[in-house]
Steps between C-alpha positions, in 0.01 A plus 500: 500500500228362286632583152763302313801701406793401275828396656853481352504857373820629338688829535271774368177307532218610732479349850294529816767372729863378509383135511398540131840608371674208335861567588640493851740730663530872430152563360191674636141552402468879495381802294732614227586872525285586194203316651515654846153562641335263254495209744641273226801299611753304292776250579830708487853481625575671831714813514862443398397203285428494130362259242557454124207480268408140428674375822294437811777559747622792716872583504693714751593841359881558485637797699858516369708408198609138515202384702374158393205493252299267289311751278577850367207653692689443826774734407311799348281647775786613725804485272349640181774448238563136569398152385525149630797345331624157604308509825624840616370851454756678276518840334383519142725625217540880540472485881763445764504393865523788742492512878164625632570754780303450822437137404729198526480401141556585138266607219528533123535852362507600134849609394525863412606566142818703452 
């Protein structure tokens, strides 16, 4: 390589290789789905990990109610009607915990109105 390229890129910033991405762990330098085929890559969290705007960290996505969490975004992708409350994914008001058939866990479903 003869060109100088910036290092210490953050989530969402362009990159040429993983070595440029500032955070360690569950991150990759890859094309975003809406940029496929463009050849442009960005630092992004790996599958089953999310980040929160303004935070340069990747967090494991929760898979069941009462999984541990640090940010709300961990609860939403797979549990939908939940939020991170006191370090655990919990159902929001208007939703209740229900067993998810075919899966060893619970999800939050909206209560049906009488």
